[in-house]
C-alpha positions as CSV (number, residue, x, y, z in Angstrom):
1,X,74.6,92.2,86.6
2,X,71.8,92.7,89.0
3,X,72.6,96.3,89.9
4,X,72.7,99.5,87.9
5,X,75.7,101.0,89.7
6,X,78.7,99.6,91.6
7,X,80.2,102.1,94.2
8,X,83.7,101.2,95.3
9,X,85.3,102.4,98.4
10,X,88.9,103.2,97.6
11,X,91.4,102.5,100.4
12,X,91.7,98.8,101.0
13,X,89.2,97.9,98.2
14,X,90.9,99.3,95.1
15,X,94.3,100.3,96.4
16,X,96.1,98.4,99.2
17,X,96.7,101.6,101.2
18,X,95.3,100.9,104.6
19,X,98.4,99.2,106.0
20,X,100.5,102.2,104.8
21,X,98.2,105.0,106.0
22,X,97.4,103.5,109.4
23,X,101.0,102.8,110.1
24,X,101.9,106.4,109.4
25,X,98.8,107.8,111.2
26,X,99.6,105.8,114.4
27,X,103.2,107.0,114.3
28,X,102.3,110.6,113.8
29,X,99.7,110.7,116.5
30,X,102.2,109.0,118.9
31,X,104.8,111.6,118.0
32,X,102.4,114.3,118.9
33,X,101.8,112.9,122.3
34,X,98.7,110.8,121.6
35,X,100.0,107.2,121.9
36,X,98.3,105.1,119.1
37,X,99.2,101.6,117.9
38,X,98.6,100.4,114.4
39,X,95.7,98.3,115.7
40,X,94.2,101.3,117.4
41,X,94.3,103.2,114.2
42,X,92.7,100.4,112.2
43,X,90.0,100.1,114.9
44,X,89.2,103.8,115.2
45,X,90.0,105.4,111.9
46,X,89.9,102.9,109.1
47,X,87.3,104.0,106.5
48,X,86.8,107.4,108.0
49,X,87.4,111.0,106.8
50,X,90.1,113.0,108.5
51,X,87.7,115.0,110.6
52,X,87.1,111.9,112.6
53,X,90.7,111.8,113.7
54,X,90.5,115.4,114.9
55,X,87.2,114.8,116.6
56,X,88.2,111.7,118.5
57,X,91.5,113.1,119.6
58,X,89.9,116.2,120.9
59,X,87.1,114.3,122.6
60,X,89.5,112.0,124.3
61,X,92.2,114.4,125.3
62,X,90.7,117.9,125.2
63,X,93.5,118.9,122.9
64,X,93.3,119.8,119.3
65,X,95.7,118.5,116.6
66,X,98.0,121.0,114.9
67,X,96.5,123.2,112.2
68,X,98.8,121.6,109.7
69,X,98.1,118.0,110.7
70,X,96.3,117.0,107.6
71,X,98.9,118.6,105.3
72,X,101.8,116.9,107.1
73,X,100.1,113.6,107.3
74,X,99.1,113.5,103.6
75,X,102.6,114.5,102.5
76,X,104.0,111.5,104.4
77,X,101.3,109.2,103.0
78,X,101.8,110.3,99.4
79,X,105.6,109.9,99.7
80,X,105.0,106.3,101.0
81,X,102.5,105.6,98.3
82,X,105.1,106.4,95.7
83,X,107.4,103.8,97.2
84,X,105.0,101.1,98.3
85,X,101.4,101.4,97.0
86,X,100.0,98.5,95.0
87,X,96.5,97.9,93.6
88,X,94.4,95.4,95.5
89,X,94.9,92.0,93.9
90,X,92.1,91.4,91.5
91,X,90.8,95.0,91.5
92,X,91.8,95.6,87.9
93,X,90.2,92.4,86.7
94,X,86.9,93.5,88.3
95,X,87.0,96.9,86.7
96,X,87.9,95.5,83.3
97,X,84.9,93.1,83.5
98,X,82.5,95.9,84.6
99,X,83.8,98.1,81.8
100,X,83.5,95.4,79.2
101,X,80.0,94.6,80.3
102,X,79.0,98.2,80.3
103,X,78.1,98.2,84.0
104,X,78.4,101.7,85.5
105,X,80.7,102.1,88.5
106,X,82.4,104.8,90.5
107,X,84.6,105.3,93.6
108,X,83.1,106.9,96.7
109,X,85.9,107.4,99.3
110,X,86.4,109.0,102.6
111,X,89.8,110.1,101.3
112,X,90.4,113.5,99.7
113,X,90.2,114.0,95.9
114,X,94.0,114.4,95.9
115,X,94.6,111.2,97.9
116,X,92.3,109.2,95.5
117,X,94.0,110.5,92.4
118,X,97.6,110.1,93.8
119,X,96.7,106.5,94.6
120,X,95.2,105.8,91.2
121,X,98.1,107.4,89.3
122,X,100.6,105.4,91.3
123,X,98.9,102.1,90.8
124,X,97.7,102.6,87.2
125,X,94.0,102.6,88.3
126,X,93.6,106.1,86.8
127,X,92.8,104.5,83.4
128,X,89.5,103.3,84.9
129,X,88.4,106.5,86.6
130,X,87.8,109.8,85.0
131,X,86.7,112.8,87.1
132,X,83.0,111.9,86.6
133,X,83.5,108.6,88.5
134,X,85.4,110.0,91.5
135,X,83.5,111.1,94.7
136,X,85.1,112.1,98.0
137,X,83.9,112.9,101.4
138,X,85.1,116.4,100.5
139,X,82.0,116.7,98.3
140,X,79.5,116.3,101.2
141,X,79.0,117.7,104.7
142,X,79.4,114.4,106.6
143,X,81.6,111.4,105.9
144,X,80.9,107.8,106.6
145,X,79.1,106.4,108.6
146,X,76.6,109.0,107.4
147,X,75.0,108.0,104.1
148,X,75.6,111.4,102.4
149,X,78.5,110.4,100.2
150,X,76.9,107.3,98.8
151,X,73.6,109.1,98.2
152,X,75.5,112.0,96.5
153,X,77.4,109.7,94.2
154,X,74.3,107.8,93.2
155,X,72.5,111.0,92.5
156,X,75.3,112.3,90.3
157,X,75.5,109.0,88.5
158,X,71.7,109.1,87.9
159,X,70.9,105.8,89.7
160,X,68.3,105.2,92.5
161,X,69.9,104.0,95.8
162,X,68.0,100.8,95.7
163,X,69.6,99.9,92.4
164,X,73.1,100.4,93.8
165,X,75.6,98.1,95.4
166,X,78.6,99.3,97.5
167,X,81.9,97.4,97.9
168,X,83.4,98.2,101.4
169,X,86.0,97.0,103.8
170,X,85.3,99.0,106.9
171,X,82.5,98.9,109.5
172,X,81.9,102.6,109.0
173,X,81.5,102.1,105.2
174,X,79.0,99.2,105.7
175,X,77.0,101.4,108.1
176,X,76.9,104.2,105.6
177,X,75.8,101.9,102.7
178,X,73.0,100.4,104.8
179,X,71.9,103.9,105.9
180,X,71.8,104.9,102.2
181,X,69.4,102.0,101.5
182,X,72.0,100.2,99.3
183,X,73.2,96.6,99.2
184,X,76.8,96.3,100.4
185,X,79.4,93.6,100.0
186,X,82.0,93.5,102.7
187,X,85.6,92.7,101.7
188,X,87.2,90.8,104.6
189,X,90.9,90.9,103.5
190,X,91.8,93.2,106.4
191,X,88.6,93.3,108.5
192,X,87.1,90.3,110.3
193,X,83.8,89.3,109.0
194,X,82.1,89.8,112.4
195,X,82.9,93.5,112.2
196,X,81.1,93.9,108.9
197,X,77.7,92.8,110.3
198,X,74.8,94.2,108.2
199,X,76.5,93.6,104.9
200,X,74.5,91.9,102.2
201,X,77.3,89.4,101.7
202,X,81.0,88.9,102.5
203,X,84.0,87.9,100.4
204,X,87.8,87.6,101.0
205,X,89.3,87.7,97.6
206,X,88.6,90.6,95.1
207,X,88.6,88.1,92.3
208,X,85.3,86.6,93.7
209,X,83.4,89.9,93.4
210,X,82.2,89.7,89.8
211,X,80.6,86.3,90.3
212,X,79.1,87.4,93.6
213,X,77.5,90.5,92.0
214,X,76.2,88.4,89.1
215,X,74.6,86.0,91.4
216,X,73.1,88.5,93.7
217,X,69.3,88.3,94.2
218,X,67.3,90.8,92.1
219,X,66.2,94.0,93.8
220,X,63.1,94.2,91.6
């Protein structure tokens, strides 16, 4: 392994949650009088923290979302997770290989701590992530595309940014990793490669990731 720390995004990278959450987000916004398609939600909100949803709706319409918007949305998402959520194919294999090789890793997600943990418990990924390996946008002042979350996670894990690599599937996440001075590999399972410009490399199957990281050029 050419890196000292692998930082995983969560939604869409470890758990296959983006189709579920964006379907529900689009429906909820539409119900509230803000017509939003699934494709709109993917384009505008995938990979972002919840404050971006509030900010964009208010910016575009001059209206604020209800005070209980986050609570209602998360309740719907968690209920759907219990019924539908699966790990991303190949994610457990990657984690098992990193753990066996003694390579440090963590998750750095725009989602809340509760969302991360619910998803991990539902899919069985919780065996790979104790509390010291979980970082959320709740831990910092600004979510992606700001670099704050990745820099915070690296600092807590005791690794310099230039020795880190991020695994991301959203344009906002790639921007955040680049801004943090980290290499970033873009996962194209849901996002067209052209929207992940700036990534160090691209891959479409999670089972390709270990070999990709092993073959990465040295940062020394």
